[in-house]
N, C-alpha and C positions, 0 to 999 in steps of 0.2 A: 215654344209651343208646349202645351200641357196635354196630358191624356186624362179624360174624365169620364164618369159614368160607365165604368167597365163592368160588363156583364158576361157571365159564362154559363152555358147550359149544355147538357148532354142528353141527347134523345136518339134512340135506335143506333147507338154506337157512333154517333156523329157529334163531335164537340164543336160548338159555335161560340166564338168570342166576338163581342161587340163593344166598341167604345167610341168616344168623340175626341177629335183633335180640337183643342180650345186655345184661343189667343190668351196669353198670360196677362196682357194689359187690360183688355176690356171684357174678357170672358165670352167673346163671340164664338159660336160654334163654327169652325172652319170646314170640317168634314166629318162624316160618320164612317167609321172603319169597321169592316166585318170580315172575319175569316173562319173557315171551317177546316176540320181535320178528321180523317177517318181511316180505318184500316180496311182495305178492300182486297181480300184474299192475301196475296204475297206482297202487297204494295201499300204504302202510306200515301194518301191523297190529300193535298192542300189546295184550298181555293181562297182568294182574297179579292175584296172589292172595296175601293175607296176613291173618292173624287180627288183626293190629295196625293195618295200613294200610287194609285192606278189599280189595274185589275191583273190578276194572274192566277195560274194554277200550275201545280207540279205533282208528279207521281214518282215516288222513290221506292225502290225495292227494299224489303226488310231482310232479304237474303244477303249473305256476305258478298256474293258476286251476282250482279244484276244480269239476268239472262238476256235482256234487251241490249245491253251494252256489249256483251260477249259476241252477239251476232254482228253488230256494227264493226267492232274492232277486228273480227276475224275475216271481214270482207264478204260475208254472206248476205 
């Protein structure tokens, strides 16, 4: 599988990447892939959508110790 037509844009501090999954034999477009990345206060936020890869989102602290994980691990 190949990646083709990759585009990147940044608007209002949100980076969006788009590309297509392409069949290497016939050049058929298998799926369109899009993901976004942004900094939201003390967190990095990722979102992905693709019929081939699936959909998902994640938020990761930019701090050395994620306050949300400290609460979970300390039993609060």
